[in-house]
C-alpha angles and dihedrals in degrees: 000000000000130000123218111222123211131192117207110198136172090219130049113259102245125211093270092049092050092045091050090050091050094048091048085078090069136274093270091070116095124213124227135167132221138168092057089304095308093110123051117200135202106217136187123242091278092055097252115139121254099170129013119203121197123215112270117268122216107227111208097165120080122231103030096113090048091046096049103037110356095252126153102242132203119255111282132292098055138143125254115201116180130195128187124196125217112256120252098025113101092197091056094066091048089050092053090050090048092051094048094044092050092048091049092047091052095046102037097251141123135250133229123241091037094221091063088071088073090062098088096128141101108263116213115236104202111132096011117159132177137199112279122255135296091038092049092047089070109050091195093060114068101179127022126192133163090267107035148013113227121210118192113206120184097186133118089239122024102221133189092259122170085256092058095040086055089053092051091051093045092050092048093047091052092044091243133133121245122229119192114203118199135165125256111286097030119125136201125235114236089253093061093043092052093045097053107106123210131277130011089021115086148144109258116202123196112229133185093215104041105019099232134000138177108263095213102043103020093233112155108241138202132189104253135152095001100313145052108274135169120276114238120217122229115283091026119152134196089259095044110029092172095208111190119241118226115249093228090058092055093054106107131173121186104221095172092245119138143189127216108211124196123183124178145156130219130184120206130191109255105245140127094261095061117122117186127211097042095112091052091049092050090053092045093052093046093052101037108017092241142072123257114280103223149343142198142165089254140014129305092057100223107170128082112247111280124157089191095057092043089053092049091055093047092047090051092054097043132151084032114076122255132211126201135183118216125192138191134218120294090246092062109029111221134160128180135181120208121194113191117198132176111223137163088266092057134261112342126203117197108190132187118186130179126187122191127224131187128231092269097039120094117215111233096251093154091069096058096095090049090047091052090048090052092051095048094048101039103031137040093252115183100178141338136193125195122197137180118207140172104250143122121303092221088059092233114148110231127205093247138080116293117178122240121265123252122234116254099175144351124204126199115201123236094252090054092047090051090051092056115097115247116325097332095123092050101040106060135160090246120112091232119059119228121260119235117237130193128001114007091227093056108017130174117222128235117205113195125204130195093254102201106161089211094053120068095184088100088078090060089056091047093050091050090050093050092048090049094049090051089052096254096127 
């Protein structure tokens, strides 16, 4: 399993520093570029990559190194330079460490993982071999079969790095699944969890007792027929596969920590005055008292929060969709994903936000009606769902069972209410009537639920509501 190596430096590694780092691997290593020059590679004598080094990123948001791998970071702003070694070549990992250690030494920085800083040495290259193309042609993909691409990530938190985003795109373009393999104890960021598509894509966790298991379902896995797939017990049938669940996945400890999850959709007219991200900022301020801290198109989030700059990036990519990650301050963990899509209706923003709370912290549930009112009056809200769930305050996704959230509130935007025939949106089978929000002539509707995290019956009420709104009852 490979280890990504990251140099955190107060100064930008200039061309001479990077070159010195590359040449520290020995004069028999060749240098190549890919990704329109954004990625520099150390290659063997046949031109196949051993180590890929991404262009340095200026981090202007505090807390990202701590969030993603628990490192002590320099004061912001600082530079983040990442190297990834090709799987299956012991020398490649040492080369990555050598490169990062040399860059850090020349620019007064540090290296993660710390042991990589000891790699400042010339590594002999006799007998080196690498994975054959096309797997080696894409450093983010470690194993390639006709069914899946496999990415091996030896990091405390598997984040939506540019490496991993490239792997997602490559797998989708080749009509393959993507399987992410990580060691026991690793977590996913919410961005990676939400991006994982269905079968055969999955999160594969190494485990001492069961070998491998699916980090989201707990199903014990084995490598079979070119991919990781669930193990079937004896006497299994197609209707009842009886897949065993890993013991590690079933281990659950109730720490009292919770997450407040808000997902909503807005649709804007497509014009030059449009500024994206305003609805998310409204929600963030109502729930935390402050704006988001930073954003980016990948993790780490490196840019200070700016709806105008986010809009510029989305506009430049249009009509293709855009995805952004948004984070909060370290004091109040918060992570959001924004997907911007151009449709016939206009410009759609699909937002998912999660905020973490400790055992002795109370989520601000009393502000939910006011939050919904603000969204419906200031932004073209179509719908919103708010949930409360028992989950980690730091928002990391562990490879063990976490119960589902419970619905606290559902909001139907004014355009959706108008489209309903008669009084269907107002007269529901729920015991509590909806509250009207916004202008009386064109109100949105707020549907409250009991919201007890230990009682999942709220989902039954929510399903009844949805069926009713669709005309099912």
